[in-house]
VMD Tcl script that draws the C-alpha trace (Angstrom):
set ca {
  {164.55 26.48 240.49}
  {166.10 25.49 243.82}
  {169.45 26.94 244.93}
  {171.31 25.60 247.97}
  {173.90 28.17 249.05}
  {174.63 26.40 252.35}
  {177.10 23.72 253.45}
  {174.21 21.38 254.40}
  {172.10 18.90 252.47}
  {168.58 20.12 251.67}
  {165.53 18.07 250.72}
  {162.38 19.41 249.06}
  {159.21 17.30 249.19}
  {156.82 18.54 246.52}
  {153.76 16.30 246.58}
  {155.07 12.78 245.84}
  {158.35 14.15 244.43}
  {161.54 14.38 246.49}
  {164.30 16.71 245.33}
  {167.71 16.49 246.97}
  {170.15 19.39 246.99}
  {173.77 18.89 247.96}
  {175.68 21.88 249.36}
  {176.25 24.54 246.69}
  {174.02 22.82 244.13}
  {170.93 23.80 242.15}
  {168.06 21.83 240.63}
  {165.21 22.64 238.29}
  {161.86 20.97 238.93}
  {160.13 20.30 235.64}
  {156.44 20.22 236.52}
  {154.15 17.97 234.50}
  {151.81 19.65 232.00}
  {148.82 21.07 233.87}
  {145.30 21.56 232.55}
  {144.17 23.35 235.70}
  {145.65 24.71 238.92}
  {146.60 22.03 241.45}
  {147.20 22.30 245.21}
  {150.39 20.50 246.24}
  {151.89 20.04 249.72}
  {155.49 21.21 249.98}
  {158.05 20.89 252.75}
  {161.69 21.90 253.06}
  {164.17 19.94 255.20}
  {167.87 20.16 256.01}
  {170.30 17.66 257.49}
  {171.56 19.09 260.79}
  {175.34 18.58 260.96}
  {175.68 18.13 264.74}
  {172.35 16.42 265.50}
  {172.88 14.07 262.51}
  {169.19 14.07 261.58}
  {166.82 15.75 259.15}
  {165.06 18.84 260.48}
  {161.95 20.51 259.07}
  {162.59 24.06 257.87}
  {159.11 24.91 256.56}
  {155.92 23.27 255.27}
  {152.94 24.62 253.35}
  {150.67 24.06 250.38}
  {151.33 25.75 247.06}
  {149.24 26.11 243.94}
  {150.94 24.77 240.81}
  {149.89 26.63 237.69}
  {151.11 26.37 234.13}
  {152.27 30.00 234.37}
  {153.85 29.85 237.86}
  {157.62 30.06 238.24}
  {159.51 30.18 241.52}
  {163.09 30.55 242.63}
  {163.79 29.03 246.06}
  {167.04 30.01 247.74}
  {168.45 28.27 250.82}
  {171.14 30.29 252.59}
  {172.92 30.39 255.95}
  {172.28 33.22 258.42}
  {175.50 33.64 260.44}
  {173.89 36.08 262.92}
  {171.25 33.59 264.09}
  {173.22 30.45 263.08}
  {170.33 28.98 261.12}
  {169.27 28.20 257.60}
  {167.09 30.70 255.78}
  {164.66 30.08 252.95}
  {163.61 32.73 250.44}
  {161.01 32.09 247.76}
  {160.49 34.40 244.80}
  {157.34 33.66 242.81}
  {156.48 35.31 239.53}
  {153.97 34.63 236.73}
  {154.98 33.82 233.19}
  {152.71 34.88 230.35}
  {152.47 32.76 227.26}
}
mol new
graphics top color blue
foreach p $ca { graphics top sphere $p radius 0.5 }
foreach p [lrange $ca 0 end-1] q [lrange $ca 1 end] { graphics top cylinder $p $q radius 0.2 }
display resetview
């Protein structure tokens, strides 16, 4: 689940998938059925309002598992005047 609590556009690149988030929106990524754990590159981007270009917020590799669930929250930090990203990962038992 991706939540964009900012006034900026956010883009999530998850492997070959691109997920766009308009300001104030949320999206659920429905992962394909997995037989085994899979490493997937992930990057988070935002469209900078004054520079008028996409900026990289963070990039990494995650492990997709059939039991993995994550909530990703994009918010604005007024003290530092920057976008923040918080990821909460938890396992789901079947």
